C-alpha positions, 0 to 999 in steps of 0.5 A: 231532395237535399241531402240534409231533408233525406237524413232528417236533418238540417244540412250540418250532417247531425242526422248521419252522426245520429244514425251512425251512433245509434247504430254503434250503440246496437252493435255494443249493447250499452245506451252510450254514445262513442265518446261515453263508450270511449270514456269508459273504455279509459277509465277501465285501462286506468283501472287495469294500470293500477293493478299492474302498476302496483305489482310492478312497484312491489317487484321493482322495490324488492330489486331496489332493496336487494342492491343494499343487502349485505349478501349482495356483494357475495353475488357472482358476475352472472347474477349481478348481470341478471339483476341489472338486466331485471332491474333495467326491465322493471324501469321500462315496465314502470315506464311503459305504465305510466306512458298512457297518463302522459298520452292522456294529459298531452292530448287533453280536451283535444276530442281525442279520446277514441284515440287514446284509447286505441294507444293506451291499449296497445301501451297496456298490452305491452306493458302486461308483456314486460311485467310478464317478463319481469315476473319470470326474470325475478322468479328465475333470479331468486331461485338462482341466487337462493338454490343454483344456476340450475334451479334459476333455469328450471324456475324460469322455464316453469315460470315461462310456461305458467306465463304463456298458459295464462296469455293463451287462456286470455286470447281464448277467452276473448276468441270464445267471447265473439262467437258466444251471444251475451245471455245478459243482454236480450237476443238482437237479430243478426245484421 
């Protein structure tokens, strides 16, 4: 019996692909092809990037405005260095947030959506880590300038604890999601 006949298709292997697509649909609980899933996942990434980049733009705008305030000249050397580090981190966060769009544009219509989604997911996670550092740094800077260097240190530690707690909570939700079945879908037998 020929390979094509065994899989219920011609010799082009479409039957293998259909079977694989059916298995993937069953595993993911949605009636969508791998390409549709990649499109949906990329759309999700873009929506999440919009949220992150909006926050990054607000923080960057705040940082840029600070340099043009009359009180900026009164900052000591350490505060100016702290400020410049924050500007560099904000620039990095902005560039990282734009990179998924660049990746998509460079590989547009090359049938690489799944690879693009995997890379852009990593880029989004790195962007979130950098933005988290930026939020801690800006909080510290504001307390340092308005109150004192010690207050800036305490504010950065408090904010860093909050950031780590939220990342751990998000990670724990991910781990718990794997062990509990989704109650919104009918029970499927385990494979």
